[in-house]
C-alpha positions in Angstrom: 0.0 0.0 0.0 1.5 3.4 -1.0 1.6 6.3 1.3 -1.1 8.0 -0.8 -3.5 5.0 -0.5 -2.9 4.9 3.2 -4.0 8.5 3.7 -6.9 8.0 1.4 -8.1 5.0 3.5 -7.7 7.0 6.7 -9.4 10.0 5.1 -12.4 7.9 4.0 -12.7 6.4 7.5 -12.4 9.8 9.2 -15.0 11.3 6.8 -17.5 8.5 7.5 -17.1 8.8 11.3 -17.6 12.6 11.1 -20.5 12.7 8.6 -22.6 9.7 9.7 -24.2 11.5 12.7 -25.8 13.9 10.3 -28.0 11.0 9.2 -28.9 9.6 12.6 -32.6 9.9 13.3 -32.2 9.4 17.0 -29.5 9.2 19.8 -29.8 5.4 19.7 -27.7 5.2 16.6 -24.8 6.8 18.3 -24.6 3.7 20.5 -24.9 1.5 17.4 -22.1 3.4 15.8 -19.9 3.1 18.8 -20.5 -0.6 18.9 -19.5 -0.9 15.2 -16.2 1.0 16.0 -15.4 -1.3 18.9 -16.0 -4.4 16.7 -14.0 -2.8 13.9 -11.1 -2.2 16.2 -10.9 -5.9 17.2 -11.2 -6.9 13.6 -8.4 -4.6 12.5 -6.2 -6.6 14.9 -7.3 -9.8 13.1 -6.4 -8.1 9.8 -2.8 -7.9 11.1 -2.8 -11.6 12.2 -4.8 -13.2 9.4 -4.5 -10.8 6.5 -0.9 -9.8 7.0 0.7 -12.8 8.7 -1.6 -15.6 7.5 -2.3 -17.0 10.9 -5.7 -18.0 12.2 -7.1 -17.5 15.7 -10.5 -18.7 17.1 -9.8 -17.5 20.6 -9.3 -13.8 20.3 -12.4 -13.1 22.3 -10.3 -14.3 25.3 -8.1 -11.2 25.0 -11.2 -9.0 24.7 -12.4 -10.6 27.9 -9.1 -9.9 29.6 -9.3 -6.2 28.6 -12.9 -5.9 29.6 -12.5 -7.5 33.1 -9.3 -5.4 33.6 -11.5 -2.3 33.5 -13.9 -3.9 35.9 -11.5 -5.4 38.4 -8.5 -3.0 38.5 -10.4 0.1 39.7 -12.2 -2.0 42.3 -9.3 -4.0 43.7 -6.2 -1.9 42.8 -7.7 1.6 42.9 -6.6 2.3 39.3 -8.3 4.9 37.1 -10.3 3.1 34.4 -8.0 4.7 31.7 -5.0 3.1 33.4 -7.0 -0.2 33.6 -7.3 -0.2 29.8 -3.5 0.0 29.6 -3.1 -2.7 32.2 -5.5 -5.0 30.3 -3.5 -4.4 27.1 -0.2 -5.2 28.8 -1.6 -8.4 30.4 -3.0 -9.5 27.0 0.2 -8.7 25.2 2.3 -10.7 27.8 -0.2 -13.6 27.7 -0.2 -13.6 23.9 3.7 -13.7 24.0 3.7 -16.6 26.5 1.1 -18.8 24.8 2.1 -17.7 21.3 5.5 -19.3 21.3 4.2 -22.9 21.6 0.9 -22.4 19.8 2.3 -20.7 16.7 4.4 -23.7 16.0 1.2 -25.3 14.8 -0.4 -24.8 11.5 -3.8 -24.9 9.9 -6.7 -26.3 11.9 -4.3 -27.4 14.7 -3.5 -23.7 15.3 -7.2 -22.9 15.1 -8.1 -25.5 17.7 -5.2 -24.4 20.0 -6.3 -20.8 20.0 -9.9 -21.9 20.5 -8.8 -23.8 23.6 -7.2 -20.6 25.0 -10.4 -18.6 24.4 -12.6 -21.3 26.1 -10.2 -21.4 29.1 -10.5 -17.6 29.6 -14.3 -17.8 29.3 -14.4 -20.7 31.8 -12.3 -18.8 34.4 -14.4 -15.7 34.1 -17.6 -17.7 34.5 -16.5 -19.9 37.4 -14.6 -17.5 39.5 -17.8 -16.1 40.9 -16.3 -14.4 43.9 -13.9 -12.3 41.8 -15.8 -11.8 38.5 -19.4 -12.2 39.5 -19.7 -15.4 37.5 -22.3 -15.6 34.7 -24.1 -12.6 36.1 -21.1 -10.3 35.4 -20.1 -7.2 37.2 -20.3 -3.4 37.1 -17.6 -1.3 35.4 -16.4 2.0 36.8 -17.2 5.2 34.9 -14.3 6.7 32.9 -15.0 10.1 34.3 -14.0 12.0 31.1 -17.6 12.9 30.2 -18.1 14.8 33.4 -14.8 16.6 32.8 -16.0 17.7 29.4 -19.3 18.8 30.9 -17.4 21.0 33.3 -15.6 22.5 30.4 -18.9 23.4 28.7 -19.0 20.6 26.2 -22.2 18.7 26.9 -22.5 15.3 25.2 -25.0 12.5 25.7 -23.7 9.1 26.6 -24.1 7.9 23.0 -22.4 10.9 21.5 -19.5 10.7 23.9 -18.8 7.0 23.2 -19.3 7.5 19.5 -16.5 10.1 19.6 -14.2 8.1 21.9 -14.5 4.8 20.0 -14.3 6.6 16.6 -11.0 8.3 17.6 -9.5 5.0 19.0 -10.5 3.2 15.8 -8.8 5.9 13.7 -5.6 5.5 15.7 -5.8 1.7 15.4 -6.3 1.9 11.7 -3.4 4.4 11.3 -1.1 2.1 13.2 -2.2 -1.0 11.1 -1.8 0.9 7.8 1.7 2.1 8.9 2.6 -1.4 9.8 1.7 -2.6 6.3 4.7 -1.1 4.5 7.1 -1.2 7.4 9.9 -3.8 7.5 8.0 -5.8 10.0 4.8 -5.6 7.9 6.5 -6.7 4.8 8.0 -9.6 6.7 4.6 -10.6 8.0 3.1 -10.5 4.5 5.9 -12.7 3.3 4.7 -15.3 5.8 1.3 -15.2 4.2 2.7 -16.2 0.9 5.0 -18.9 2.0 6.7 -19.4 5.4 9.4 -21.5 3.7 10.1 -18.8 1.1 10.1 -16.1 3.7 12.6 -18.0 5.9 14.8 -18.6 2.7 15.1 -14.8 2.3 16.0 -14.2 5.9 12.7 -13.5 7.6 12.6 -14.7 11.3 9.4 -16.6 10.9 8.7 -17.5 14.6 9.4 -13.9 15.7 7.2 -12.3 13.1 4.3 -14.7 13.7 4.6 -14.0 17.5 4.7 -10.2 16.8 1.5 -10.3 14.8 -0.2 -12.4 17.4 0.8 -10.1 20.2 -0.3 -6.9 18.3 -3.7 -8.4 17.4 -4.2 -9.5 21.1 -3.6 -5.9 22.2 -6.2 -4.6 19.7 -8.7 -7.1 21.0 -8.0 -6.2 24.6 -8.5 -2.5 24.0 -11.7 -3.2 22.1 -12.9 -5.3 25.1 -12.1 -2.5 27.5 -14.0 0.1 25.4 -17.0 -2.3 25.3 -16.9 -2.7 29.0 -16.6 1.1 29.7 -19.3 1.9 27.2 -21.8 -0.5 28.7 -20.9 0.0 32.3 -21.4 -3.7 32.8 -19.7 -6.8 31.6 -20.4 -10.6 31.5 -18.2 -13.6 30.5 -20.0 -13.6 27.1 -17.4 -11.1 25.9 -14.8 -13.9 26.0 -17.2 -16.6 24.6 -16.5 -18.8 21.6 -19.3 -17.1 19.5 -17.7 -13.7 20.0 -14.4 -15.1 18.5 -16.3 -16.5 15.6 -18.1 -13.2 15.0 -14.7 -11.4 15.0 -13.2 -13.7 12.4 -16.5 -13.6 10.3 -16.4 -9.8 10.3 -12.8 -9.9 9.0 -13.5 -12.4 6.3 -16.8 -10.8 5.3 -15.4 -7.4 4.7 -12.0 -8.4 3.4 -9.4 -9.9 5.7 -6.5 -8.1 4.0 -8.0 -4.6 4.1 -8.4 -2.3 7.1 -11.3 -0.5 5.4 -12.7 -3.9 4.5 -12.5 -5.1 8.1 -14.4 -1.9 9.2 -17.0 -2.5 6.5 -17.4 -6.2 7.6 -17.8 -5.1 11.2 -20.5 -2.6 10.3 -22.4 -5.1 8.1 -22.4 -7.9 10.8 -23.3 -5.5 13.6 -26.2 -3.9 11.7 -27.5 -7.0 9.8 -29.0 -8.8 12.9 -30.9 -5.6 13.8 -32.2 -5.3 10.2 -33.2 -9.0 10.1 -35.3 -8.8 13.3 -38.3 -8.6 11.0 -37.7 -12.3 10.2 -38.2 -13.2 13.8 -37.2 -16.8 14.4 -35.6 -17.0 10.9 -33.2 -14.2 11.6 -30.1 -16.5 12.1 -31.0 -18.6 9.1 -31.2 -15.5 6.8 -28.0 -14.1 8.3 -26.2 -17.4 7.6 -27.5 -17.5 4.1 -26.3 -14.0 3.4 -22.8 -14.8 4.6 -22.7 -18.1 2.6 -23.7 -16.2 -0.6 -21.0 -13.5 0.0 -18.3 -16.2 0.5 -19.4 -18.0 -2.7 -19.7 -14.9 -5.0 -17.3 -12.5 -3.3 -14.6 -14.8 -1.9 -12.1 -11.9 -1.3 -14.6 -10.2 0.9 -17.2 -7.5 0.2 -15.1 -4.4 -0.1 -12.1 -5.7 -2.1 -14.4 -7.6 -4.5 -16.6 -4.5 -5.1 -13.5 -2.3 -5.5 -12.0 -4.8 -8.0 -15.2 -5.0 -10.1 -15.5 -1.2 -10.2 -11.9 -0.9 -11.2 -12.4 -3.4 -14.0 -15.5 -1.6 -15.2 -13.6 1.7 -15.4 -10.8 0.0 -17.4 
C-alpha cells in the first residue's frame, strides 16, 4: 500500500465517522455506531494476524475478555483509574499472547485454530467460574471513565451515546493508522511474506517465529483495547465477551469485509453489527437468513465484500 493510498483510506474512514451522525434519526444510533467502531477495532487486529501474517485464531475473544475485566477489576481492587486499567489489560493481554504464542504458533492450519480456540474457552471458563472475583455468569459493574463529566465542566455537553461514539471513533482511527503504517514497514513486509509462504520467507532471511509472534501479540492488544471500550461503554460486563461465539463473530467480520484490508474489516464489522438488527423482521428465521447472506457472500465475493466490489468497479472503469 502506497503512502497515498494509506492516507486515502484514513481520510475515507475519518470522513465517514464525522458525517454519519448527520443522518442519525435518534440518539440510539450513536450507540450502534460506537459498537461498530469497537467491533471494527478488534477486527483490524485480526487483519494484522490473518490478513498480513496468514495465521488464524479462534480464541481472540479471550483477549477481549481480559481487557474488559481489567476495566472492571483493576479500579475496584487496585484503585486504578479506568483509563489506566485499559493500559493494564493491554499489557496483560500482550504478555499472555507472547507466553502462549511461542508454543501455539508452531502449529499450522486447523491445529492452530483448535489451540487458539482452547485458550479462548479457558479464559471464558475462568471468568464464568470465579464467581467471587468476576461475579460469574451474572457479570459485574464497570467504573465510569469520568471523562464525560470533565468535558461537561468545560462546557462541552454530550449525551452518553455521543460521547462514546466520539471516543470509539478516535480510537478506531488511531488503530487503523497504526495498522496501515505497519503494512509497509519492514515488520509488515516480513509478516506479509509469511502469508505467501513461510518456507520462502525463511529462505530470504525472515525470522518466521518472531514475526508470527509479533503479529499475534499486536492483534491481542487490539482485541484487549476493544474489550475495554465495550466494558466502559456499557458500564457492565459478562463472560459472554470472551465466549466462543464472539471469537467466531470477529473472524467472520474480518473475512466478510476483506481480511487483507483495514477498510474492509471496518466494513465487515459494520455489516455484521447492523444486519442482525435489520433482520429482526424475520423473527425466528433471523439466524437462518444471516447465515444464508454470509454463505452467498463467500461464494460470489470470496475476497470479501469491499475488495471484491472495488476490484469490479476498477475493472469496469478500465
